[in-house]
C-alpha angles and dihedrals in degrees: 000000000000127000089242091059089051095049096046094079091046090051092046091052090045091056089048091050089078091058122093102253128196107258100205135057088248089070127175120345125193131039119345118234142146089282094054109117110256095023121119120191127197119245090225124112114278094028117235134195106268103180148341120217132191128188123217128189089214120103123249113246113186098208093049089046093056092051095044095048095049090046098047105029123058115208119265092238138017096254096040132097119225093222114058097171132005120181133161093280109012140055131191117192138158126207152146131229133190129228134182121224141139139252116232085351094285113062113075112233135188117216125197116199116197119193148156113236126205122182117191123188119220134167093273096048133277135324115214112201123188115199139164085039113180131170132212125189138195125178134192094256099040093242113148097355113164140172122240111315137166118259133239117243091252141022141080095296091052090045089053094048093046091051092048095048091045089054091048090049089053093050091048094048091048091048090051091053095055115097114235091250091058092049092050091053090054092051094056 
């Protein structure tokens, strides 16, 4: 792994630090757009969703982070590791999550969301930044199926992805807050 690949998530999070971020696990409610706190949009034409960031008041603990990520996020591919780098105050991971939905409210669909996750500790807590976000969709009738593609800054698909990544962030943040003894009791 090169130094550049280790610095990329830090640079992305540094850029996101200038954004107004939600300061509670409740986060943003309503329609997602380029003005939603924590959302970064590219300057390309057409614009696309660059990243989504969430801020937690919980401290970053590397040992817990390793356990939580391997428990909650499956790897993006068969031969890949979820955690690409883990230090005392930074984590870089890649993953893919699945979500169910519907097309036009009647056709069952399966969504796969692929992302890069960077967590950065700071004196007020931890910033979770999701970048390189792409979405693939399959539905029961094969209508509108597509492989992984970037997302526009607004719309139903972007809203769905935002909600799924926000839910993942909340699960990760809750897992990081659990003492090891509580987690072991749940496993038994």
